[in-house]
MINU-772757 format. One record per residue (C-alpha): residue in one letter; residue number from 1; y negated, x, z. Coordinates in Angstrom, 3 decimals, padded with zeros to 6 digits, always signed. Layout:
<rs>
[r 'a'; NUM; [Y; X; Z]] ...
</rs>
This chain:
<rs>
[r 'm'; 1; [-165.866; -018.817; -009.112]] [r 'l'; 2; [-167.773; -021.325; -006.931]] [r 'i'; 3; [-168.188; -024.986; -006.323]] [r 'a'; 4; [-169.893; -026.836; -004.198]] [r 'f'; 5; [-168.350; -030.151; -002.853]] [r 'n'; 6; [-169.888; -033.133; -001.181]] [r 'k'; 7; [-167.472; -033.597; +001.375]] [r 'p'; 8; [-167.230; -037.175; +002.345]] [r 'f'; 9; [-166.453; -038.385; +006.031]] [r 'n'; 10; [-163.000; -038.612; +007.149]] [r 'v'; 11; [-161.491; -036.282; +004.557]] [r 'l'; 12; [-159.636; -033.045; +005.623]] [r 'c'; 13; [-161.054; -029.333; +004.028]] [r 'q'; 14; [-157.615; -028.870; +003.014]] [r 'f'; 15; [-155.175; -029.868; +000.067]] [r 't'; 16; [-152.463; -031.625; +002.060]] [r 'd'; 17; [-151.787; -033.523; +005.260]] [r 'r'; 18; [-148.617; -033.355; +007.607]] [r 's'; 19; [-149.959; -035.568; +009.660]] [r 't'; 20; [-148.564; -039.511; +009.777]] [r 'p'; 21; [-149.827; -041.552; +008.387]] [r 'p'; 22; [-151.329; -038.930; +005.945]] [r 'r'; 23; [-155.241; -038.442; +005.815]] [r 'a'; 24; [-157.697; -037.878; +002.667]] [r 't'; 25; [-157.617; -034.437; +001.644]] [r 'l'; 26; [-159.641; -032.316; -001.024]] [r 'a'; 27; [-156.484; -032.836; -003.759]] [r 'g'; 28; [-157.958; -036.540; -004.311]] [r 'f'; 29; [-161.127; -035.178; -005.846]] [r 'g'; 30; [-160.063; -033.018; -008.971]] [r 'l'; 31; [-161.136; -030.193; -008.278]] [r 'p'; 32; [-159.874; -027.059; -009.980]] [r 'a'; 33; [-156.706; -025.713; -009.399]] [r 'd'; 34; [-156.680; -022.312; -007.160]] [r 'v'; 35; [-159.533; -023.091; -005.015]] [r 'y'; 36; [-159.730; -022.866; -001.625]] [r 'a'; 37; [-162.525; -023.692; +001.044]] [r 'a'; 38; [-165.025; -021.057; +002.210]] [r 'g'; 39; [-165.131; -022.288; +005.933]] [r 'r'; 40; [-164.574; -025.487; +007.142]] [r 'l'; 41; [-166.378; -028.735; +008.139]] [r 'd'; 42; [-164.735; -031.133; +010.552]] [r 'y'; 43; [-162.779; -034.609; +009.341]] [r 'd'; 44; [-165.675; -036.333; +010.889]] [r 's'; 45; [-168.382; -034.499; +009.404]] [r 'e'; 46; [-170.161; -034.774; +005.957]] [r 'g'; 47; [-172.104; -032.737; +003.235]] [r 'l'; 48; [-171.596; -029.636; +001.574]] [r 'l'; 49; [-168.187; -027.223; +001.192]] [r 'l'; 50; [-168.078; -024.290; -000.841]] [r 'l'; 51; [-164.834; -023.956; -002.895]] [r 't'; 52; [-163.705; -020.421; -004.772]] [r 'd'; 53; [-160.644; -018.609; -005.646]] [r 'd'; 54; [-162.610; -015.438; -004.368]] [r 'g'; 55; [-161.063; -014.100; -001.377]] [r 'r'; 56; [-163.883; -011.425; -001.084]] [r 'l'; 57; [-166.384; -014.246; -001.680]] [r 'a'; 58; [-164.838; -016.218; +000.750]] [r 'n'; 59; [-165.160; -013.877; +003.367]] [r 'r'; 60; [-168.945; -012.518; +002.725]] [r 'l'; 61; [-169.754; -017.138; +002.868]] [r 't'; 62; [-167.620; -017.369; +006.040]] [r 'd'; 63; [-167.868; -014.111; +008.054]] [r 'p'; 64; [-170.208; -014.204; +010.923]] [r 'k'; 65; [-171.252; -010.872; +010.513]] [r 'y'; 66; [-173.179; -011.469; +007.760]] [r 'k'; 67; [-175.376; -014.262; +009.473]] [r 'q'; 68; [-175.128; -016.678; +006.751]] [r 'p'; 69; [-177.319; -019.576; +007.362]] [r 'k'; 70; [-176.008; -023.211; +007.935]] [r 't'; 71; [-178.351; -026.557; +007.917]] [r 'y'; 72; [-177.645; -029.592; +009.144]] [r 'w'; 73; [-179.077; -032.511; +009.230]] [r 'v'; 74; [-177.819; -034.312; +012.830]] [r 'm'; 75; [-178.422; -037.932; +013.786]] [r 'v'; 76; [-178.542; -037.909; +017.589]] [r 'e'; 77; [-178.606; -040.771; +019.835]] [r 'g'; 78; [-181.891; -040.484; +021.544]] [r 'm'; 79; [-185.290; -039.660; +021.464]] [r 'p'; 80; [-185.494; -035.862; +021.480]] [r 'a'; 81; [-187.952; -034.619; +024.376]] [r 'a'; 82; [-190.006; -031.322; +024.062]] [r 'e'; 83; [-187.586; -029.714; +025.855]] [r 'q'; 84; [-184.315; -030.275; +024.214]] [r 'l'; 85; [-185.480; -029.632; +021.223]] [r 'q'; 86; [-186.623; -025.830; +022.871]] [r 'a'; 87; [-183.105; -025.856; +024.558]] [r 'l'; 88; [-181.439; -025.973; +020.955]] [r 'r'; 89; [-184.084; -023.233; +019.857]] [r 'd'; 90; [-183.130; -020.922; +022.640]] [r 'g'; 91; [-179.580; -021.192; +022.036]] [r 'v'; 92; [-177.349; -023.489; +024.855]] [r 'v'; 93; [-174.875; -022.191; +026.773]] [r 'l'; 94; [-171.320; -023.749; +026.076]] [r 'n'; 95; [-167.791; -023.360; +027.160]] [r 'd'; 96; [-167.150; -020.766; +025.116]] [r 'g'; 97; [-170.544; -018.766; +025.857]] [r 'p'; 98; [-173.998; -019.066; +024.621]] [r 't'; 99; [-174.944; -019.678; +020.713]] [r 'r'; 100; [-177.658; -017.689; +018.873]] [r 'p'; 101; [-180.985; -019.238; +018.851]] [r 'a'; 102; [-181.019; -021.993; +015.864]] [r 'q'; 103; [-183.738; -023.660; +014.019]] [r 'v'; 104; [-184.725; -027.103; +014.820]] [r 'r'; 105; [-187.020; -029.662; +013.457]] [r 'l'; 106; [-187.141; -033.283; +014.186]] [r 'l'; 107; [-187.106; -035.267; +010.594]] [r 'd'; 108; [-189.734; -038.311; +010.212]] [r 'p'; 109; [-188.848; -039.934; +008.109]] [r 'a'; 110; [-184.607; -040.083; +008.575]] [r 'p'; 111; [-183.581; -038.514; +005.541]] [r 'q'; 112; [-182.167; -040.965; +002.840]] [r 'l'; 113; [-178.754; -040.644; +002.420]] [r 'w'; 114; [-176.084; -042.061; +001.553]] [r 'p'; 115; [-174.244; -045.086; +003.186]] [r 'r'; 116; [-171.309; -044.252; +005.620]] [r 'n'; 117; [-168.166; -046.074; +005.409]] [r 'p'; 118; [-167.174; -046.438; +008.402]] [r 'p'; 119; [-171.181; -047.065; +008.800]] [r 'v'; 120; [-172.644; -045.610; +012.550]] [r 'r'; 121; [-172.396; -047.494; +015.452]] [r 'y'; 122; [-176.010; -049.483; +016.028]] [r 'r'; 123; [-177.207; -049.713; +018.847]] [r 'k'; 124; [-180.050; -051.705; +019.547]] [r 'n'; 125; [-181.297; -050.734; +022.578]] [r 'v'; 126; [-180.761; -047.120; +021.958]] [r 'p'; 127; [-182.798; -044.760; +019.526]] [r 'd'; 128; [-181.844; -042.205; +017.553]] [r 'a'; 129; [-183.401; -039.620; +015.404]] [r 'w'; 130; [-182.839; -037.085; +013.019]] [r 'l'; 131; [-182.849; -033.226; +013.557]] [r 'e'; 132; [-182.504; -030.523; +010.595]] [r 'i'; 133; [-180.562; -027.764; +012.507]] [r 't'; 134; [-180.058; -024.453; +011.020]] [r 'i'; 135; [-177.572; -021.606; +012.829]] [r 's'; 136; [-176.029; -018.409; +011.959]] [r 'e'; 137; [-172.727; -018.680; +013.291]] [r 'g'; 138; [-169.895; -021.534; +012.741]] [r 'r'; 139; [-167.795; -021.981; +016.440]] [r 'n'; 140; [-165.725; -025.247; +015.953]] [r 'r'; 141; [-168.149; -028.261; +016.502]] [r 'q'; 142; [-170.665; -026.405; +017.575]] [r 'v'; 143; [-173.731; -028.679; +016.509]] [r 'r'; 144; [-172.109; -031.058; +017.895]] [r 'r'; 145; [-170.945; -029.544; +021.351]] [r 'm'; 146; [-174.736; -028.289; +020.934]] [r 't'; 147; [-176.295; -031.560; +020.806]] [r 'a'; 148; [-173.976; -032.622; +023.242]] [r 'a'; 149; [-175.122; -029.997; +026.058]] [r 'v'; 150; [-178.908; -031.270; +025.958]] [r 'g'; 151; [-177.882; -034.997; +025.995]] [r 'l'; 152; [-178.254; -035.965; +022.853]] [r 'p'; 153; [-174.719; -036.888; +021.084]] [r 't'; 154; [-174.196; -036.428; +017.590]] [r 'l'; 155; [-173.760; -039.777; +015.522]] [r 'r'; 156; [-173.742; -038.619; +012.341]] [r 'l'; 157; [-173.244; -034.730; +011.435]] [r 'v'; 158; [-174.448; -033.742; +007.240]] [r 'r'; 159; [-174.261; -030.094; +005.960]] [r 'v'; 160; [-177.121; -029.800; +003.364]] [r 'a'; 161; [-176.963; -026.166; +002.736]] [r 'i'; 162; [-175.161; -022.820; +003.220]] [r 'g'; 163; [-176.895; -019.874; +002.455]] [r 'a'; 164; [-178.848; -020.427; -000.555]] [r 'h'; 165; [-176.338; -022.964; -001.767]] [r 'r'; 166; [-177.627; -026.694; -001.448]] [r 'l'; 167; [-176.246; -030.325; -001.257]] [r 'd'; 168; [-179.162; -031.195; -004.353]] [r 'g'; 169; [-177.939; -034.769; -004.942]] [r 'l'; 170; [-174.214; -034.547; -005.066]] [r 'a'; 171; [-172.671; -037.956; -003.830]] [r 'p'; 172; [-169.950; -037.630; -001.823]] [r 'g'; 173; [-166.829; -036.800; -003.405]] [r 'q'; 174; [-168.584; -035.493; -006.191]] [r 'w'; 175; [-168.782; -031.370; -007.002]] [r 'r'; 176; [-170.340; -028.990; -009.418]] [r 'r'; 177; [-169.706; -025.383; -010.250]] [r 'i'; 178; [-172.380; -022.213; -008.938]] [r 'd'; 179; [-173.078; -019.904; -011.617]] 
</rs>
């Protein structure tokens, strides 16, 4: 079984939380029993999370050797210069080594998304822009670290695709089975 889930902002990618106070988890969304997240999406990120009850499928979706592309819509602070976009395309050096090259394009107009709660802080004198970034690896907070490394801090991050699987119209907290 494979499930596409639109993980809301500030929800953990697990079914339990031992922290105090407890944070929202996947347990509150009526997902089928015996599925677990195939990969991760940070607590403060939103969008497509795949869940499965099949360990081999989970491995195929998450193991870097299979290079499943992951596509994100990323709201960044600042207006990206051509050099910054090219640096992301070439791969940037992070504290844990260089990243693989990424596919990057400016999204203009900005994507039409659901409101985030709480909303992204608006700063009248600081422009922002939306990028579409596709990577084929999945390091901890990688997209956020990549955009920061080129001087474009991430304000909002929404994963819209993993391989051939897309978010396609799921509202935050909704899920569907994938055949």
